[in-house]
C-alpha angles and dihedrals in degrees: 000000000000114000109262119237095223095188094052090045094052089051090050091051092050093048090052092048093049091054088065102042111113131164099237099064113176088001089076087079132077128213119241113253142182119356092355085074095052121128104246092184110053130032114237108251116210117236143166118266113263118235103171136111128253133184094230131017115191119196111213131040099216129096093302095054094041099050092042091047089050095049093047088052091050087050090055097255098132102168099082126146124193117203112202131174091211127081091247141006121287107085108205089009090056094055102032104070098140117141113281095018109159140143119274096206115067116280092232091067101022100056108071128225095013093147092047094050096037094234123157111201111235093221137023086248107032120213124239101263090056093050092048090051089052089054089055091045090056089047092053098041092053094037092240093146096067097071098027127122107209126187085030131125125198110233101177142012119192128177115233103212095191093051098036089228141103125253110216121198122187140190088256094065094261120151109176135148134237133192089214134015128200126184130205104162092150130207098269108064108077103074119209136204127213113255095241118166110250095015094135090050094067110118101193129078120293142170144164117252091241089060098044111189104221090167086067099036101036123241090274092030089254090140090066095065092101098030135103106221131189123201117191114203135043102208129118095300096051091046087063103041102037094077091057095047092045090060095042108041127080086222128006123191114194111197112207129191097168125005119237120233104247119195132177115292097183092195116189139170116268113255106227092209091054091045091053089058093055101035095084120135110301095012101137094050090051089051093047092051091045094051092046092047089054092045109039122026103300131120118251129168093203141013115241097183102044100192139134094276092056091042090062090053094042093054092046092048092048090052094049092046090053092060115099114259092249091056101053095108124132094263095051092046094053089048089053090051091049090050089050093049094048089054093049094047090051088055094051091049090049088054090059092057090046093054109030114072101200109073096210091051089047094052090050093051094057116106116225106195135072115291095248095047086089135017104289112235129210121195141147100205111031101088091044091055090076090065089068109107096234096045117100128184110211105194113194095194092242095309101097129210111336097209146325122237131190091278110013151043111233123209131158090004093300121114114218111201111214139170096217137022120206118195114215091173101131132221141303111273111149096047123102122286092243092053092050096042096043093224142063129224120232107204137177117339091008093292112156119217091229088061095044090051094042089114095039142297116315120189147130111247087347085281111078127053126196114242091024104086121191089016125119135186123208113204139101104256118108089008125067090324088201100171098177092065111022094178092065087061092048096048091050091048091047090053092048094050092047092053092047094048090046090054093051095046095049092042093051092240117158099194139037120190137164113235120242087239096054091045091052093045090054092051090050089052090050090052091061089070126104096236125247132296088213116098102350118187093258088061126105107272117272142122090285089068105029092264089300093297122128103256090213129238094318091059091096089063091071092081141100141231108319094228093054140259097292090054092047095054089047089049097047092046089057091045097055096038094052091073088224098096090198115213097028128100118216114202136192110204109312095340127092130223133167115207 
């Protein structure tokens, strides 16, 4: 490989970043409203408002709700209700049914409860329909449908001090109570639109990828054969659906602001004979731990998954291990990381040249930033899609689309007349928890969660919040913060919640709450970490780094366990299995007792 001019490369990265910097950050996006938010998959079924009581109400019917519900059932807590805004379980996999949708972390570690359900993923990277079916499989096996409220959105959660319970109100007129509430609304369910001038004036057909309109495109995209289609966005969603559109459309215009880095996926069917050799008792937990150990600070002698994510880590680890013992200081290790990243990104850019026939298109598809500045993508057909005669990359040199008219999308001073505009513009990530969830929590003494978190998120383990008893959150931040495989975070949180609730129910405790001292101590511990290599401020703007804007003094709170994800999972397993539940108070009536 040609020697890399690091000084020139850093300067190139800075120039590309600066093209995208803009003062409005997340405010550049608009929420979907009106009919654009309609559910295209399941008709709304009228029902009477619900006014009963349940032991546990879980908000969100994606992986978080399903794994927590399953673990609660296994723990003997049967009275579980999932409240889900979609017409079925699945979360992001319910909404995102665009052509080509599939997981980009290996199925064997991405799809939860495989061993419990006995399911063998059909591919290394399963497609959306299989993942959605697996969500339904979990729901049926653990009898989570019976008490669920689908097509229902929570609008308010209020703590009833006298009754030691939560009052839940929804957009369907429901007002029921729950002894415990848990929330797993996830980061990928509030779709956003780019704030392009004239967007509302477009007279053709349009939709967001999370509300794919198969009535317009046809089930196999056959209705697009005579259509000129624009897709705005080139992130992970576009990488998956562009190859299908490029083959189907008369003309496809892909409007790009910043290219994704697209490495090899190397997807393949699962060999049943091979799977039988690995699917021995405890196999998925072993695979999860192995993947995390390879990814995030653990020790692993082998790599069971062997994918792009573990390749990144293997390269970095090899560079660091090659350093002499007396040079393994922080500065030298960061330099080794940078060298490894430069080398990998040069390979990814060289892959573009090898696969894309037009040299101008190839040049515009090259990503000039560190691999973890934006969500790394892996695909075997995306780059080649631009060799299709009707596929056109419209690179906007970081500026984005200028405006939309009644008939056209305008970029670089050129108007591209199209019959349909597809928005692959992603989901809200950096906005407030209240905005993304659609509700606020009113806890003890009338304190709202939005106010308590005004200066940043405050939790113990990313799960418990002081002043909000009997409430739990399922998400990665302030826990393992393992971004490469979110479901591992969710399954561990679900297990922790189930064991905590079981302890309270069996012990006759009416309330569980983290102490202020334990919450403060956890935040102090998190503050000892060195920050994240993902989405640093000098990266190209995106949701990994708050669109390039300074997140303010609370930005440091969006971190994980300072010793890494593997260490966190080991720690939390010991914490919950000890039976002490250190940092939590368990109360009976007005009395307080810690276990």
